[in-house]
C-alpha positions as CSV (number, residue, x, y, z in Angstrom):
1,M,120.3,162.8,168.6
2,Y,118.9,161.3,171.3
3,A,116.7,158.3,172.0
4,V,114.6,156.5,174.7
5,I,115.8,153.0,175.2
6,A,114.0,150.1,177.6
7,T,115.8,147.6,179.6
8,G,115.8,146.4,183.7
9,G,112.1,146.7,183.2
10,K,112.9,150.7,183.6
11,Q,113.0,153.4,180.5
12,Y,115.9,155.3,179.9
13,R,116.4,158.8,177.7
14,V,119.9,158.7,176.2
15,A,122.3,160.7,174.0
16,E,125.7,159.9,172.6
17,G,128.3,160.3,175.2
18,A,126.2,160.3,178.1
19,V,127.1,158.1,181.2
20,L,124.4,156.0,182.9
21,R,123.7,153.3,185.5
22,V,121.1,150.8,184.5
23,E,120.0,147.4,186.0
24,K,123.1,144.5,186.3
25,L,123.7,143.3,182.7
26,A,125.8,139.7,181.9
27,A,129.1,141.9,180.0
28,D,132.2,142.7,181.5
29,A,133.8,145.8,181.6
30,G,135.1,147.2,178.2
31,A,132.6,145.0,176.2
32,N,130.1,146.4,173.7
33,V,126.4,146.2,174.6
34,E,123.3,146.5,172.1
35,F,120.2,147.7,173.0
36,D,117.6,146.9,170.5
37,Q,114.1,148.0,172.2
38,V,114.6,151.6,171.5
39,L,110.7,153.1,171.7
40,L,111.9,156.6,170.6
41,V,114.2,158.4,168.3
42,G,114.6,162.1,168.0
43,E,116.7,164.8,166.2
44,G,115.5,168.1,166.6
45,D,112.1,168.3,165.5
46,K,111.7,164.9,164.0
47,V,110.9,162.3,166.0
48,K,110.1,158.5,165.6
49,V,107.9,156.8,167.7
50,G,107.6,152.8,167.9
51,S,104.8,150.7,168.3
52,P,106.4,149.5,171.1
53,F,109.7,149.8,169.4
54,L,111.5,150.8,166.4
55,S,112.2,147.7,164.3
56,G,116.0,148.2,163.2
57,S,117.0,151.0,165.3
58,K,119.5,150.3,168.1
59,V,121.6,151.9,170.7
60,I,125.3,150.8,171.2
61,A,127.1,151.6,174.7
62,T,130.5,150.3,176.3
63,V,130.4,149.0,179.6
64,Q,132.7,151.1,181.7
65,A,132.0,149.3,185.3
66,H,129.9,147.4,187.8
67,G,129.0,148.1,190.9
68,K,126.4,148.1,193.9
69,D,124.1,151.2,194.8
70,D,123.6,152.9,197.8
71,K,122.1,150.7,201.3
72,K,118.5,150.9,201.5
73,T,116.9,150.1,204.9
74,I,113.1,148.0,204.2
75,V,111.2,148.1,207.3
76,K,107.6,146.1,207.4
77,F,105.6,147.0,210.6
78,R,102.2,146.4,212.1
79,R,101.0,148.3,215.2
80,R,100.0,146.6,218.2
81,K,100.6,143.3,216.5
82,H,104.3,142.6,217.6
83,Y,105.3,142.6,214.2
84,L,108.6,144.0,213.6
85,R,110.6,142.9,210.5
86,Q,114.4,145.4,209.6
87,G,116.4,144.5,206.5
88,T,118.6,146.3,204.2
89,H,119.6,145.6,200.3
90,R,122.2,147.0,197.9
91,Q,120.8,147.1,194.4
92,Q,123.6,145.8,191.9
93,Y,124.2,148.0,188.7
94,T,126.2,148.2,185.5
95,E,127.5,151.5,184.2
96,V,127.7,152.2,180.8
97,K,129.0,155.1,178.2
98,I,126.5,155.4,175.4
99,T,128.6,155.1,172.2
100,S,126.4,155.5,168.8
101,I,122.6,155.7,168.5
102,V,121.7,153.9,165.1
103,A,117.9,155.1,163.8
104,A,116.0,153.2,161.2
């Protein structure tokens, strides 16, 4: 069984036992979180699609860790205008392990 969930402005295809990195969540390591914005649930050739979400469906996950992604370089540049701005950014993430998928 698999599902497509929406969190942090992105969509993820998840299955039970999968580990993925999502945008930072306000939960401690070891805590359970529920993703109730389920867009699609599929098992074999049976697929349920929501419009936009499936009511009563949810994905339960356990928070494993928090961290920061690799450093990205940001450059804003205009040629012949003496304009150059450089910066960096490290995006924070939460690593979660999918424990169960509840389909309605």
